[in-house]
NULUMFI-664843 format. One record per residue: residue in one letter; x, y, z of N, C-alpha, C, O, CB in turn. Coordinates in steps of 0.05 Angstrom, whole numbers. Glycine has a CB too. Example, Ala and Ser with C-alpha at 12.3 -4.5 7.8 and 13.67 -1.06 7.14 Angstrom:
2
   aa     n.px     n.py     n.pz    ca.px    ca.py    ca.pz     c.px     c.py     c.pz     o.px     o.py     o.pz    cb.px    cb.py    cb.pz
    a      264     -114      156      246      -90      156      264      -66      156      285      -66      169      226      -89      181
    s      257      -45      142      273      -21      143      258        1      157      268       23      161      282      -12      114
END
This chain:
164
   aa     n.px     n.py     n.pz    ca.px    ca.py    ca.pz     c.px     c.py     c.pz     o.px     o.py     o.pz    cb.px    cb.py    cb.pz
    m      664      299     -573      640      311     -564      617      301     -582      620      298     -606      642      342     -564
    c      595      296     -569      571      286     -583      555      310     -594      548      328     -579      554      268     -565
    q      550      308     -620      533      329     -631      507      317     -640      506      297     -653      547      343     -656
    v      486      330     -632      459      320     -639      448      339     -661      448      363     -657      440      320     -614
    k      439      327     -682      428      343     -704      397      340     -703      387      318     -702      439      334     -731
    f      384      362     -703      355      362     -703      344      368     -730      354      385     -745      344      383     -683
    r      324      353     -738      311      358     -763      286      374     -758      273      370     -737      304      331     -778
    p      280      393     -774      255      408     -770      231      390     -773      231      370     -788      253      432     -790
    l      210      396     -757      186      380     -759      172      385     -785      172      407     -796      167      387     -736
    s      160      363     -795      144      366     -820      119      382     -813      112      387     -790      136      338     -832
    g      105      391     -834       81      407     -830       60      392     -813       48      404     -796       69      415     -857
    l       56      366     -819       36      351     -804       45      347     -775       28      351     -757       32      323     -817
    a       70      341     -771       80      337     -743       78      363     -727       70      363     -704      109      328     -743
    m       83      386     -740       81      412     -727       52      417     -719       47      427     -697       92      434     -745
    r       33      411     -737        5      416     -731       -5      398     -708      -20      407     -691      -12      410     -756
    i        4      373     -707       -3      355     -685        7      365     -659       -7      365     -639        8      326     -691
    c       33      374     -658       44      385     -634       29      410     -624       24      413     -600       74      393     -638
    l       21      427     -643        6      451     -636      -22      444     -625      -31      457     -606        3      470     -660
    v      -35      424     -636      -62      416     -627      -59      404     -599      -75      411     -581      -74      395     -646
    v      -39      387     -594      -35      375     -568      -29      396     -547      -40      396     -525      -13      354     -569
    a      -11      415     -554       -4      436     -536      -28      454     -529      -32      461     -506       19      453     -547
    g      -43      461     -550      -67      477     -545      -88      463     -528     -100      475     -510      -80      484     -572
    a      -92      437     -533     -111      422     -516     -102      420     -488     -118      423     -469     -115      394     -528
    t      -76      417     -483      -65      415     -456      -70      441     -441      -78      441     -418      -35      408     -457
    v      -64      463     -455      -68      489     -442      -97      494     -436     -104      504     -415      -56      512     -460
    s     -115      488     -455     -143      492     -451     -154      475     -428     -169      485     -411     -159      484     -477
    l     -146      450     -426     -155      433     -405     -145      442     -378     -160      441     -358     -147      404     -410
    s     -120      450     -376     -109      458     -351     -121      485     -342     -123      490     -318      -79      460     -352
    a     -128      502     -361     -139      528     -354     -168      525     -345     -178      541     -330     -138      547     -378
    a     -181      504     -354     -210      500     -348     -213      490     -319     -235      494     -308     -222      480     -367
    g     -193      479     -307     -195      469     -279     -208      442     -279     -213      430     -300     -212      489     -263
    p     -214      432     -255     -225      405     -252     -254      405     -262     -267      425     -262     -224      395     -224
    p     -264      381     -271     -291      379     -279     -310      386     -256     -303      383     -233     -297      352     -290
    a     -334      395     -263     -354      402     -242     -361      379     -224     -368      384     -201     -379      413     -256
    s     -358      354     -233     -366      331     -217     -344      324     -197     -349      306     -180     -371      308     -235
    t     -321      336     -198     -299      330     -178     -307      342     -151     -312      366     -149     -272      341     -188
    p     -308      325     -130     -315      336     -104     -294      355      -94     -270      351      -99     -320      313      -84
    s     -302      374      -78     -283      393      -67     -269      379      -43     -278      358      -34     -297      419      -57
    t     -247      391      -35     -233      379      -12     -249      381       14     -243      367       33     -205      392       -9
    d     -268      399       14     -285      402       38     -303      378       42     -313      373       64     -302      427       36
    s     -307      362       21     -325      339       24     -311      313       31     -324      292       33     -341      335       -2
    w     -285      314       36     -270      289       43     -279      280       70     -281      296       89     -240      294       42
    s     -284      255       73     -294      244       98     -274      223      109     -270      202       97     -321      231       94
    p     -263      228      133     -245      208      145     -261      182      151     -250      161      149     -233      219      171
    k     -286      185      159     -302      162      165     -306      144      140     -304      120      141     -330      170      176
    a     -312      157      117     -315      142       92     -288      130       83     -288      107       73     -326      161       70
    a     -267      144       87     -240      134       80     -234      109       97     -225       89       86     -218      155       84
    a     -239      111      123     -234       88      141     -251       64      133     -242       41      133     -239       96      170
    a     -277       70      127     -295       48      119     -285       34       94     -285        9       92     -324       58      115
    y     -276       49       74     -266       38       50     -241       21       55     -239       -2       46     -260       60       29
    l     -222       33       70     -197       18       76     -203       -8       91     -191      -28       85     -178       36       92
    d     -220       -6      111     -227      -30      127     -240      -51      109     -235      -75      112     -246      -22      150
    y     -258      -42       91     -271      -61       73     -251      -75       55     -252     -100       53     -292      -46       56
    r     -233      -60       43     -214      -72       25     -195      -91       40     -188     -112       29     -198      -50       10
    e     -186      -83       64     -168     -101       79     -182     -126       88     -171     -147       88     -156      -86      103
    t     -208     -124       96     -223     -147      104     -226     -166       80     -223     -190       83     -251     -138      114
    w     -231     -155       57     -233     -172       33     -207     -186       28     -206     -210       23     -240     -155        8
    w     -184     -172       30     -158     -184       25     -152     -206       45     -143     -228       37     -136     -162       27
    m     -158     -202       70     -153     -222       91     -169     -248       86     -160     -269       93     -160     -211      118
    g     -192     -245       74     -209     -268       69     -205     -281       41     -217     -302       36     -237     -261       73
    w     -190     -269       24     -186     -279       -3     -169     -304       -2     -147     -303        8     -174     -257      -21
    p     -179     -326      -13     -164     -351      -12     -136     -350      -23     -118     -363      -14     -179     -373      -26
    v     -132     -333      -44     -105     -331      -56      -85     -318      -36      -61     -323      -38     -107     -314      -82
    a      -95     -301      -18      -77     -288        2      -72     -306       26      -54     -300       42      -90     -262       11
    a      -86     -328       29      -83     -346       52      -55     -358       52      -45     -367       31     -105     -367       52
    r      -43     -360       75      -18     -373       79      -20     -393      101      -41     -396      114        5     -352       84
    d        2     -407      107        2     -428      127       -2     -417      155        1     -393      160       27     -444      126
    h       -9     -434      174      -13     -427      202      -35     -406      206      -34     -389      223       12     -416      214
    d      -56     -407      188      -78     -388      190      -69     -359      188      -79     -342      203      -94     -392      215
    t      -50     -354      171      -41     -327      166      -47     -319      137      -57     -336      122      -10     -324      172
    f      -42     -294      130      -47     -285      103      -23     -268       94       -8     -258      111      -73     -269      101
    c      -21     -265       68        1     -250       56       -1     -220       64      -23     -208       61        1     -253       26
    v       21     -209       73       22     -180       77       31     -168       51       55     -163       47       41     -172      102
    s       13     -163       34       19     -154        6       29     -126        5       22     -109       22       -5     -156      -11
    c       46     -121      -14       57      -94      -19       35      -75      -29       37      -51      -25       80      -95      -39
    h       15      -86      -42       -5      -69      -55      -32      -67      -41      -48      -51      -49      -10      -80      -82
    t      -36      -83      -19      -61      -81       -5      -56      -77       25      -64      -56       36      -78     -106       -9
    a      -44      -96       38      -40      -94       67      -21      -72       75      -26      -58       95      -30     -121       77
    l        1      -68       60       20      -47       68        7      -19       65       10       -4       84       45      -49       50
    p       -6      -13       43      -19       14       42      -39       17       64      -42       39       75      -32       18       15
    y      -54       -4       71      -73       -3       93      -58        4      119      -66       21      134      -89      -29       95
    a      -36      -11      124      -21       -7      149      -10       21      151       -6       32      173        1      -28      151
    l       -3       33      128        8       60      128      -14       81      131      -11      101      145       23       65      102
    a      -37       77      118      -58       97      117      -78       96      141      -85      117      151      -74       94       92
    r      -85       73      149     -107       71      169     -100       84      196     -118       97      207     -113       42      174
    p      -76       81      207      -70       94      232      -72      125      230      -76      138      251      -42       87      241
    a      -68      136      207      -69      165      203      -97      175      208     -101      199      213      -60      173      176
    l     -117      158      208     -145      166      212     -154      163      241     -175      173      248     -163      149      194
    h     -138      151      258     -146      147      286     -154      173      299     -176      175      311     -123      134      301
    a     -138      193      298     -144      219      312     -169      232      301     -186      241      316     -120      238      310
    a     -171      232      274     -195      245      262     -221      231      270     -242      243      271     -192      246      232
    l     -219      205      275     -242      189      283     -246      186      313     -265      173      322     -241      162      269
    g     -227      197      328     -228      194      357     -223      166      367     -234      158      388     -255      203      367
    e     -207      151      352     -202      123      359     -178      122      379     -157      134      373     -196      106      334
    d     -181      108      401     -159      106      420     -143       81      416     -121       78      427     -171      105      448
    a     -153       63      399     -139       37      393     -145       29      365     -165       39      353     -148       15      413
    p     -129       12      353     -134        3      326     -162      -11      325     -169      -26      343     -112      -16      316
    p     -177       -6      303     -202      -20      300     -197      -50      295     -174      -58      290     -218       -8      276
    p     -218      -67      296     -214      -96      294     -199     -105      269     -183     -124      270     -240     -109      294
    v     -204      -93      246     -191     -101      221     -161      -95      223     -144     -112      216     -203      -86      197
    e     -154      -72      233     -126      -65      236     -112      -83      257      -90      -91      254     -123      -35      244
    r     -127      -89      278     -117     -107      299     -111     -134      287      -91     -147      294     -137     -109      323
    k     -128     -144      269     -124     -170      257      -99     -170      240      -84     -189      240     -149     -178      240
    l      -94     -148      225      -70     -146      209      -45     -147      228      -26     -161      222      -70     -120      193
    l      -46     -131      249      -24     -131      268      -19     -158      281        4     -167      284      -28     -110      290
    d      -41     -172      288      -39     -198      299      -26     -218      279      -10     -235      287      -66     -209      308
    n      -34     -215      254      -23     -232      233        7     -228      230       23     -247      229      -37     -227      206
    v       15     -203      229       44     -197      227       59     -207      251       80     -219      248       48     -166      223
    t       48     -201      275       62     -210      299       64     -241      300       85     -251      308       46     -201      324
    k       44     -255      291       44     -284      291       66     -294      272       81     -312      279       17     -295      282
    r       68     -282      248       88     -291      229      116     -284      239      135     -299      234       83     -278      202
    v      120     -262      253      146     -255      264      154     -276      286      176     -286      286      146     -227      276
    r      135     -281      304      141     -300      326      146     -328      315      161     -343      327      117     -301      345
    m      133     -336      293      135     -363      282      153     -364      258      151     -382      241      107     -374      275
    w      172     -345      256      188     -342      232      200     -367      222      200     -373      197      210     -322      237
    d      211     -384      240      224     -409      231      203     -430      222      211     -449      208      241     -420      253
    a      178     -427      231      158     -447      224      141     -440      200      132     -457      185      140     -451      248
    v      137     -414      195      120     -406      173      135     -407      147      159     -403      146      109     -377      177
    k      121     -414      126      133     -415       99      135     -387       87      119     -369       94      116     -434       80
    p      154     -382       70      155     -356       56      130     -353       39      118     -372       31      181     -353       39
    f      124     -328       33      100     -323       16      104     -335      -11       84     -346      -22       96     -292       13
    y      128     -334      -22      134     -346      -49      159     -363      -46      177     -356      -31      137     -324      -70
    t      160     -385      -60      183     -403      -59      196     -407      -86      184     -402     -107      174     -430      -47
    d      220     -417      -85      235     -423     -109      219     -445     -125      219     -444     -150      263     -433     -103
    q      207     -464     -111      194     -486     -125      170     -477     -141      166     -487     -163      184     -506     -104
    n      155     -457     -131      131     -449     -147      133     -422     -161      115     -414     -176      107     -449     -129
    r      155     -407     -156      158     -381     -169      184     -377     -183      188     -356     -196      154     -360     -148
    g      203     -396     -181      228     -393     -195      251     -388     -177      248     -383     -153      226     -371     -215
    p      275     -388     -188      300     -384     -173      300     -359     -156      292     -337     -166      324     -385     -191
    h      310     -361     -132      315     -338     -114      290     -327     -101      292     -308      -86      329     -316     -129
    k      266     -338     -107      241     -326      -97      239     -330      -67      228     -313      -53      218     -339     -110
    t      249     -352      -56      247     -357      -27      262     -335      -12      251     -323        6      258     -385      -19
    a      287     -330      -20      303     -309       -7      291     -281      -11      290     -265        8      332     -310      -18
    q      282     -276      -35      269     -250      -40      244     -246      -24      239     -225      -13      263     -247      -70
    s      228     -267      -22      203     -266       -7      209     -262       22      196     -245       35      187     -292      -11
    r      228     -276       33      235     -273       62      246     -244       67      239     -232       87      256     -294       70
    g      262     -235       49      273     -208       52      251     -187       52      250     -169       69      293     -202       31
    t      233     -189       32      211     -170       30      193     -171       54      186     -151       65      195     -174        4
    e      186     -195       62      168     -198       85      180     -187      110      167     -174      126      160     -227       89
    s      206     -192      114      219     -182      139      218     -151      140      214     -139      161      247     -192      141
    v      222     -138      117      221     -109      116      193      -99      121      189      -80      136      232      -99       88
    l      173     -112      108      145     -103      111      137     -107      140      124      -90      152      127     -119       93
    n      144     -130      152      136     -136      180      149     -115      198      135     -104      216      145     -164      188
    a      174     -109      195      188      -90      212      175      -62      209      171      -48      229      218      -88      205
    l      169      -54      185      156      -28      180      129      -27      194      123       -7      208      153      -23      150
    i      112      -47      189       85      -47      201       87      -46      231       72      -31      244       69      -72      191
    l      104      -62      243      106      -63      272      118      -37      283      110      -28      304      122      -87      281
    e      137      -26      269      150       -2      279      132       22      278      135       41      293      175        4      262
    l      112       22      260       93       44      258       76       47      283       64       68      288       75       41      234
    r       75       26      299       58       26      323       74       36      347       96       26      352       47       -2      329
    r       64       55      360       78       66      384       76       46      407       54       36      413       66       93      392
    p       98       40      420       98       20      441       78       27      463       65        8      474      126       18      453
    q       75       52      470       57       59      492       28       54      485       11       52      502       61       88      500
    r       21       52      459       -6       47      450      -11       19      441      -34       10      438      -14       66      428
    d       10        4      437        7      -23      426       24      -44      441       47      -47      434       13      -23      396
    p       12      -57      460       28      -77      475       38     -100      458       58     -112      464       12      -88      498
    q       24     -107      436       32     -128      418       59     -121      405       77     -138      403       11     -132      396
    r       63      -96      398       88      -87      386      111      -90      406      132      -99      399       86      -59      375
    r      105      -81      431      126      -83      452      135     -112      455      158     -118      457      116      -72      478
    h      115     -130      456      121     -159      460      136     -170      436      155     -186      439       95     -174      465
    a      127     -164      411      140     -175      387      169     -166      385      185     -181      375      124     -166      362
    h      175     -142      395      202     -132      394      217     -137      420      240     -129      422      202     -102      388
    g      205     -151      439      218     -156      464      221     -132      481      239     -130      498      244     -168      460
    l      203     -112      478      205      -87      494      190      -89      520      189      -70      535      194      -63      478
END
């Protein structure tokens, strides 16, 4: 059986722990700073504008450009956009994806249809061993997730990409 022996804290260590604990309690009891906006001020329109702006920037960034006039479906930009933006459709009264979202869907659909012709996002040659397989695996999961999030009755591109 493993026995753990604890040494008592020194006087200085005990004082530091008490100061940190006291500060934590004081800060949490004080609540959020006065400058923090209330949840009543959240704007779906502003959220959509920000998301569209960031995704537009990503699509045009030369580093994200890939072959066949496509762009990288990044884990940190395009995927969060694809997950978050459709959630705003109802709040904004949107019946169809806006142009930026449509461009992302078209990009994914194009890469799925051209799978054998498009290059992986990252290759063994420029990123090291096993990157080609890892890149293909990751992209296939991201593509499937993004396309599956679209309801067939609302998105004819998804139906076509999946052969529905």
